N, C-alpha and C positions, 0 to 999 in steps of 0.2 A: 328664192333661195339664195343664202347667203353663200359670200367663197368658202369662210368655216363652213358652214353645212354640205357643200360641195366636195368639200375635205375629207370632213368625216364618210359623206356617201360612199365617194371613193377607195377612201382603207377599209368601211363595210364591205362595199363590193367585190375588191382584190382577198379579205379577208374568207369570202363565199365561194369566190372560186378555188382559192386553198384547201379548204373544205373538201367542196366538190371533189378535187383532183384523189386528196388523201382516201376518199370514199372508193374510190373508182381503183386503186391500189389496194387494197383491201392491207391484209396484216396488222401490227403493230399502227400503222398510219391510218387505217380504219377505223381502228378503237379513238383514235384523236380528231375523227374527223365532224361527230356531232356537238361536241365541245366545244369546236370551233365556228362553229356555225351559230350554236346559241350566244359564242362571242359577236361572230359579226349581226346578230338581231340585237342583242344590247348595245352596239357601238354604234346603231340607226338613233336608238334611243336620245341618245347622247347630243344630239346635233343640236347647237348653241339657239334655233329660234326654237326647238320643242321644248327646251329647258325653260325659256322664257314664258312661253304660250302654258307650260306647267304652274310657271311660277304664277303665270297673272290667272290662271284654273280655266284659261282658255281651248287647255286640251285635253283629252282624254288620259285618264290615271288609271284605267284597269290592268295595264300590265299585259295585255292579248300580243303573243308573239308576231313580227312583224313577217315574218320568213318560216316556209315549213321545215319539217324533219329535210335532215340529208340521208339521200339514198344512193344506191351505188348504179352507175346507169349500165352496168354491163354485170352480167351473170356471175355468179363468186365462182371456186371451183367447189366442188362436191367432198374431196379428200385434200388435207392436210400433205404436205409432203415429211416422209420421216424424218428424222431428224439422222445426221450422220453418227452412225456409232461408233466408238472408239473404245480402248481396251476399258476394263472395270474397272474403276477408282477406287477398289476395296484390294485389287488385286496389285494396282499400282502403290498402294499406298504396305502394302505387304511386304512386296520386294523392295521397297525404298526402307521398312523398316530393318527387314531380313540383311542387308548391305549397310546400313549403318551400321548397326549390331556386329557383324564380323570385320568393319572396318575399325572399330575403336576397339574389340578383343586385337587385331594384329596388332595397331599403334600401340596398344597395351604392353601385348607382349616385345616388342622388338624394343621400347624403352627399356622394360625390365629386364631385357636380356644386355644389355648396354649397363644398366647400372650394376652388374654383377662382376663386370672385367674391372 
């Protein structure tokens, strides 16, 4: 194995470790775990010696995956946490609208009052 092959293999191994860690964490990171694992498998196919062997027709080119699918090693929780609930957004927009209209009326009333003097 050449030094370039070792470098590519280490990078693929590191990427695979990141994918496994993401699968264990759950949430958004778990959604990225499978694509990262696929990238690690693809990176292993990019070893310079394998590319040279395929170019010469000596290596297989059927495209079967090197690594299997990523699965979390710990059981995932059954229920998701309920997101924090805040005030209703429509209520906030309504209050802001009423406050804006009231402020505009007050400003208009004040400016017209001074114009008459």
